[in-house]
C-alpha positions in Angstrom: 30.2 0.8 -5.7 29.4 3.3 -3.1 26.1 5.1 -3.3 26.2 8.8 -3.0 24.9 10.2 0.3 22.3 12.5 -1.0 20.2 10.1 -3.0 17.0 9.5 -0.9 16.6 11.8 1.9 14.6 9.7 4.3 17.7 8.1 5.7 21.4 9.1 5.3 22.1 5.4 6.4 21.2 4.3 2.7 24.6 5.3 1.4 27.9 4.0 2.0 29.8 7.1 1.2 31.8 8.4 4.1 32.4 12.0 4.5 35.9 11.2 5.9 36.8 9.8 2.6 36.0 12.8 0.5 38.7 13.8 -2.1 40.3 17.2 -1.9 38.0 18.2 -4.8 35.0 16.9 -3.2 35.8 18.9 0.0 36.4 22.1 -2.0 33.0 21.8 -3.8 31.3 21.1 -0.4 32.8 24.4 0.9 31.9 26.5 -2.2 28.5 24.9 -1.8 28.3 26.2 1.7 29.4 29.5 1.0 27.4 30.0 -1.8 24.2 29.3 0.3 25.5 31.5 3.0 25.7 34.5 0.7 22.5 33.8 -0.8 20.5 33.4 2.3 17.6 35.8 3.2 17.1 37.3 6.6 15.0 35.2 9.0 15.2 32.5 11.7 14.1 28.8 11.7 11.2 28.1 14.0 10.9 24.4 15.3 7.9 22.3 14.5 5.1 22.4 17.2 5.9 18.9 18.4 8.7 16.9 20.2 11.0 14.5 18.7 9.6 11.6 21.0 5.9 12.2 20.0 6.7 12.5 16.4 8.6 9.2 16.5 5.8 7.5 18.5 3.4 8.4 15.8 5.5 7.3 13.0 6.3 4.0 15.0 2.7 3.3 15.2 2.0 4.3 11.5 4.9 2.2 10.1 3.8 -1.0 12.1 0.1 -0.3 11.1 1.1 -0.1 7.4 3.2 -3.1 7.6 0.6 -5.2 9.4 -2.7 -4.1 8.1 -1.9 -3.2 4.5 1.3 -5.4 3.7 0.0 -8.2 5.7 3.3 -8.6 7.6 3.5 -10.8 10.8 3.9 -8.1 13.8 7.2 -9.7 14.9 8.8 -9.5 11.4 7.5 -6.0 11.1 9.0 -4.8 14.3 12.3 -6.7 13.7 13.0 -5.2 10.4 11.9 -1.6 11.2 15.8 -0.7 11.5 17.7 0.9 14.3 18.3 4.1 12.4 14.8 4.3 11.0 14.4 7.8 10.0 10.8 8.3 11.4 11.1 6.1 14.3 14.8 5.9 15.5 15.6 3.1 18.1 16.9 5.9 20.4 13.2 7.2 20.7 11.6 3.8 20.3 13.3 2.6 23.5 11.6 5.3 25.4 8.1 4.3 24.3 5.7 1.6 25.5 5.2 -1.8 23.7 3.0 -1.2 20.5 -0.5 -2.4 21.0 -1.8 -4.1 17.9 -5.6 -3.7 17.8 -6.9 -5.8 15.1 -10.6 -5.1 15.8 -10.1 -1.6 15.4 -7.2 -2.0 12.8 -5.0 0.2 14.7 -1.6 0.4 16.4 -1.2 2.4 19.8 2.3 3.4 21.2 2.4 4.8 24.8 4.8 7.5 25.8 5.9 8.9 29.3 3.2 10.3 31.4 0.4 8.2 29.8 0.2 9.9 26.6 0.0 8.0 23.4 0.0 8.0 19.6 -2.3 6.0 17.5 -2.3 5.2 13.8 -5.5 3.6 12.3 -6.2 1.8 9.1 -9.0 4.2 7.6 -10.7 3.1 4.5 -8.5 3.6 1.4 -6.5 6.3 3.0 -4.2 3.9 4.5 -2.8 4.1 8.1 -3.5 7.5 9.5 -1.6 9.0 12.2 -4.2 10.8 14.8 -3.3 13.9 16.4 -2.1 13.5 19.9 -4.3 16.3 21.4 -7.5 15.3 19.7 -7.0 11.7 18.3 -9.5 11.7 15.5 -9.6 12.4 11.7 -10.9 15.9 10.3 -12.1 14.6 6.9 -14.6 12.1 5.5 -13.0 8.7 4.6 -13.7 7.3 1.2 -13.3 3.8 -0.4 -11.5 3.9 -3.8 -11.9 0.7 -5.7 -9.6 0.0 -8.7 -11.2 -0.6 -12.0 -10.6 -3.9 -13.7 -6.9 -4.0 -14.7 -6.0 -4.3 -18.4 -3.1 -6.2 -19.9 -0.9 -7.6 -17.1 3.0 -7.1 -16.9 3.2 -10.7 -18.2 6.4 -12.7 -18.1 8.0 -13.0 -21.5 10.5 -15.4 -22.9 13.9 -13.7 -23.4 14.6 -12.8 -27.0 17.8 -13.7 -28.7 20.9 -12.2 -27.6 19.8 -12.2 -23.9 21.6 -14.4 -21.4 18.8 -16.1 -19.4 21.2 -17.6 -16.9 22.8 -14.3 -16.1 19.4 -12.6 -15.9 18.4 -15.1 -13.3 21.7 -14.7 -11.4 21.2 -11.1 -11.2 17.8 -11.5 -9.7 19.0 -14.0 -7.1 21.9 -11.6 -6.2 19.3 -9.1 -5.4 18.4 -11.4 -2.4 22.0 -11.5 -1.0 22.9 -11.1 1.8 20.0 -12.2 3.9 20.4 -9.2 6.0 19.4 -7.0 3.0 15.7 -8.1 3.8 14.9 -8.0 0.1 11.1 -8.5 -0.4 10.7 -8.0 -4.1 12.9 -7.7 -7.3 11.3 -7.2 -10.7 13.1 -6.6 -14.0 11.0 -5.6 -17.1 12.3 -5.1 -20.7 10.2 -3.1 -22.9 7.3 -3.4 -20.5 7.5 -7.3 -20.1 8.9 -9.2 -17.0 12.0 -10.9 -17.7 12.9 -11.7 -14.0 11.2 -11.5 -10.6 11.5 -13.0 -7.1 9.8 -12.3 -3.8 10.8 -13.1 -0.1 9.8 -12.1 3.4 6.0 -12.9 3.0 5.8 -10.7 -0.3 4.5 -11.6 -3.6 3.3 -10.2 -6.9 0.3 -8.4 -5.4 1.7 -7.3 -1.9 1.6 -3.5 -1.4 5.2 -2.6 -0.2 6.3 0.5 1.5 8.0 2.9 -1.2 9.1 5.6 1.4 10.5 8.6 -0.7 9.5 6.8 -4.1 6.4 8.5 -3.4 7.9 11.8 -4.4 8.0 10.5 -7.9 4.3 9.6 -7.5 3.7 13.3 -6.8 5.7 14.0 -10.0 3.4 11.8 -11.9 0.1 13.2 -10.5 1.4 16.8 -11.3 2.2 15.5 -14.8 -1.2 14.4 -15.2 -2.5 17.9 -14.4 -0.2 19.4 -16.8 -1.2 17.1 -19.6 -4.9 18.3 -18.8 -4.0 21.9 -19.0 -4.5 22.7 -15.3 -1.0 23.6 -14.7 2.3 24.7 -16.6 5.7 23.9 -15.1 6.9 27.5 -15.3 3.8 29.3 -13.6 3.9 30.5 -10.3 2.7 28.0 -7.9 -1.1 29.0 -6.8 -0.6 28.3 -3.2 -3.5 30.3 -1.5 -1.4 31.1 1.5 1.1 33.0 -0.6 -1.1 35.4 -2.5 -1.0 38.3 -0.1 0.5 41.4 -1.5 4.2 41.4 -1.4 4.7 37.8 -0.5 7.9 36.8 -1.9 6.7 33.2 -2.4 4.6 34.2 -5.2 7.8 33.9 -7.2 8.1 30.1 -6.7 7.2 28.2 -9.8 5.8 24.8 -9.9 9.2 24.0 -11.8 11.1 25.1 -8.5 9.1 23.0 -6.3 9.5 19.9 -8.3 13.2 20.4 -8.6 13.6 20.7 -4.8 14.7 24.4 -4.9 11.7 26.3 -3.7 14.0 27.9 -1.1 11.7 27.6 1.7 13.1 27.5 5.3 13.0 24.2 7.3 15.6 21.8 8.5 16.5 18.5 7.1 19.2 16.1 8.4 20.3 15.8 4.6 21.2 19.6 4.5 24.8 20.0 4.1 24.6 22.6 6.8 22.6 20.7 9.3 23.5 20.8 12.9 21.7 18.4 15.6 20.5 20.8 18.3 18.3 18.1 19.7 15.2 19.5 18.3 13.0 17.8 15.6 14.3 18.6 12.1 10.8 19.5 10.6 11.7 17.5 7.4 10.3 14.6 9.3 7.3 16.7 10.8 5.6 16.3 7.8 4.8 12.9 8.5 3.2 13.6 11.9 1.5 17.0 11.3 -2.2 17.2 11.6 -2.3 19.1 8.3 0.9 18.7 6.5 -0.2 21.1 3.6 -0.8 24.0 6.0 2.4 23.7 7.7 4.5 23.3 4.5 2.4 26.5 3.1 3.3 28.5 6.2 7.1 28.1 5.9 9.0 31.5 5.1 11.6 31.8 2.6 15.3 31.0 3.0 16.6 31.6 -0.4 15.1 32.9 -3.5 13.4 30.2 -5.6 15.6 28.3 -8.1 18.8 29.4 -6.4 19.8 26.6 -3.9 19.0 23.0 -4.3 18.2 21.1 -1.0 16.4 17.7 -0.4 13.5 18.8 1.9 10.1 17.4 2.4 8.5 20.9 2.1 8.7 20.6 -1.7 7.0 17.3 -2.5 4.3 18.1 0.3 3.6 21.4 -1.7 3.6 19.3 -4.9 0.8 17.1 -3.3 -1.0 20.3 -2.2 -0.8 21.4 -5.9 -2.4 18.1 -6.8 -5.3 18.8 -4.5 -5.9 22.2 -5.7 -5.7 21.0 -9.2 -8.2 18.3 -8.8 -10.6 20.8 -7.2 -10.2 23.0 -10.1 -11.3 20.1 -12.4 -14.3 19.4 -10.1 -13.1 16.0 -9.5 -12.8 13.8 -6.3 -9.6 14.2 -4.6 -9.1 10.8 -3.1 -10.1 9.0 -6.1 -8.1 11.0 -8.6 -4.8 9.2 -8.5 -6.4 5.7 -9.0 -8.7 7.2 -11.8 -6.1 9.3 -13.6 -3.0 7.5 -13.1 -3.2 4.0 -11.6 -6.2 2.7 -13.5 -4.8 3.4 -17.0 -1.5 1.7 -15.8 -3.3 -1.3 -14.5 -2.0 -0.5 -10.9 -4.4 -2.0 -8.2 -2.4 -2.4 -5.3 -1.7 1.4 -4.6 -2.5 2.8 -1.2 -1.5 6.6 -0.9 -1.8 7.4 2.8 -3.0 10.6 4.2 -2.7 12.9 7.4 -5.5 13.5 9.9 -6.9 16.0 7.5 -7.1 13.7 4.5 -4.1 15.0 2.7 -1.9 12.8 0.8 1.6 12.4 2.3 3.1 10.8 -0.7 6.5 12.3 0.2 7.1 8.8 1.9 3.9 7.2 3.0 2.6 5.1 0.0 2.5 1.3 -0.8 2.4 -0.5 -4.2 3.5 -3.9 -5.4 6.7 -4.4 -7.0 5.1 -5.0 -10.4 3.0 -1.8 -9.8 6.3 0.3 -9.2 7.5 -1.0 -12.4 4.3 -0.2 -14.2 5.0 3.5 -13.1 8.7 3.2 -14.2 7.6 2.1 -17.6 5.3 5.1 -18.1 8.4 7.1 -18.0 10.3 4.8 -20.2 7.5 5.3 -22.8 7.6 9.0 -22.5 4.3 9.2 -20.5 2.3 7.0 -22.8 0.8 3.8 -21.9 -1.3 1.7 -24.5 -1.6 4.6 -26.7 -3.0 6.9 -24.2 -0.9 10.0 -23.2 -1.0 10.4 -19.3 2.0 12.8 -18.9 3.0 15.5 -21.3 5.4 14.9 -24.2 9.0 15.5 -22.9 7.8 15.3 -19.1 10.2 12.3 -18.7 12.9 14.5 -20.0 12.2 17.2 -17.5 12.2 14.9 -14.5 15.5 13.3 -15.6 17.4 16.5 -16.4 19.6 18.0 -13.5 17.9 20.7 -11.8 19.8 24.1 -12.3 20.0 24.9 -8.7 21.7 21.4 -7.9 24.0 21.9 -10.9 25.2 25.4 -9.5 25.7 23.7 -6.2 28.1 21.1 -8.1 25.6 18.2 -7.4 23.9 17.5 -10.9 22.0 14.5 -9.0 18.5 15.5 -8.8 15.9 16.2 -11.3 12.2 16.7 -11.0 11.2 14.7 -7.9 13.6 11.8 -9.5 17.2 11.1 -8.7 19.8 11.1 -11.5 22.7 8.7 -12.2 25.0 11.4 -13.4 27.8 10.4 -10.8 27.4 6.8 -11.4 26.3 5.9 -8.0 23.9 3.1 -9.5 26.0 0.6 -11.3 24.0 1.4 -14.6 24.4 3.6 -17.5 24.6 7.4 -16.9 21.1 7.9 -18.5 19.4 5.9 -15.8 17.3 7.7 -13.3 15.1 6.5 -10.4 12.6 6.9 -7.8 14.4 6.2 -4.5 13.3 5.6 -1.0 14.8 5.0 2.4 15.7 1.3 3.5 16.7 0.3 -0.1 13.6 1.0 -2.3 14.5 1.6 -5.8 12.5 2.0 -9.2 15.2 2.5 -11.9 14.4 3.5 -15.5 17.3 2.6 -17.8 16.4 4.1 -21.3 19.4 2.8 -23.1 18.4 -0.8 -22.4 14.5 -0.3 -22.2 14.9 -1.8 -18.6 13.0 -1.1 -15.5 14.1 -2.5 -12.3 12.1 -2.4 -9.0 13.7 -3.5 -5.7 11.8 -3.2 -2.4 12.8 -4.3 1.1 12.5 -3.6 4.7 14.4 -0.6 6.2 16.7 -2.5 8.3 18.4 -3.9 5.2 19.2 -0.5 3.7 22.8 -0.6 3.9 23.7 -3.9 2.4 20.6 -3.4 0.0 22.8 -0.8 -1.9 25.7 -3.0 -2.5 23.3 -6.0 -3.3 21.4 -3.9 -6.0 24.7 -2.7 -7.6 25.8 -6.2 -7.7 22.6 -7.4 -9.3 22.8 -4.6 -11.8 26.3 -5.6 -12.6 25.0 -8.9 -13.8 21.9 -7.9 -15.4 23.2 -4.9 -17.7 25.7 -7.1 -19.6 23.0 -9.8 -20.2 20.5 -7.3 -21.8 21.8 -5.8 -25.2 21.7 -2.1 -25.4 18.7 -0.9 -27.4 19.1 2.7 -27.8 
């Protein structure tokens, strides 16, 4: 089963859908979508980010290797070999112009040289993960902190399969997720009602290994915002209180938190996932949010392209602004920003492996730079399966899971009802799962799928180079798994 080409946003290579194979109806829908956006567009001109594609790629090359080696514990040769030629943040076309990465274990950093003697550095810094240092002044602009998880409560224990389950077929589904070898699957975990009923690991990973989630981090942003809504700090329909937007007559004061979470703020950037994208050789600033010295400031500076809630586009501006709102909300509560995710969300869930990486200003860049073990990704998925309640404690507002899994109106208007609130929806049947399934998705084959009708959560993680075969592998595994687990809702 082909995967729809909009489903993750870090790399178009995740999907097998081919534009040349579009049906007449699909082509007509695309034409109407583009015309709708053209008519709705506000005056303005896009300005490129203040960096080059090569410098951005060098920074991200260093950072991805740093995370793989110093957080996930991978051998350098394997980490490099499985980055993938079409890696969205460090494409091979740019990597071949760069020097051989220098892995400095004493300084826990990776250095990548560029032409002219310049270099980009990513360094492991306390609990803030591997931070990309600015090219001009390679140092951080915040005070690092060490966040220690509190003792975990009940584990996601393995459980014997109840009557009516096909144990052999569940095992076959787990094994299918590791085929073919070039899918580079590292972890596959299946839970039913919060209990592990199948799991397997590969490529040096284990139950406690923090693994790259890429754009699954956008759903982490959703979850952190949910905790702040639950605590009364925010409401989904309120205008987003971004300080940079509060000037008289600023049209961005109309942007609601809901619009940001539904990827429909209407802010002007360029993303390769845009239906109207044309490559002119400059860096699509969708990617600049991974290399910017202050990602929050850059996102907040973007002007309006469409009125909020009008046009749905998968752009990193919105999750970055969601993270900015988390920072502002935590400050309003008088709590520590860097420890808030662990204390407010991860500790109650028993998540102990999470590393949310930051930019050089200490801002979480959880639109795609975060790591957790597969079991911990499954824990987060189960929070949504339970409508935001864990062990009797409500962490997310009642109905929040419904909000994130409901098609965003702007995307519906575009004829693409496949995006909710920082979660992807299975309304088009791209996943070999029921239509009620919704998912955290990340480039290179990262999935945490919530399937309410079967009380299932499936977490699949792997290396970027395996992204294409991973999609087929996952759907084959789901095709074996679903018939083996009776429908429960």
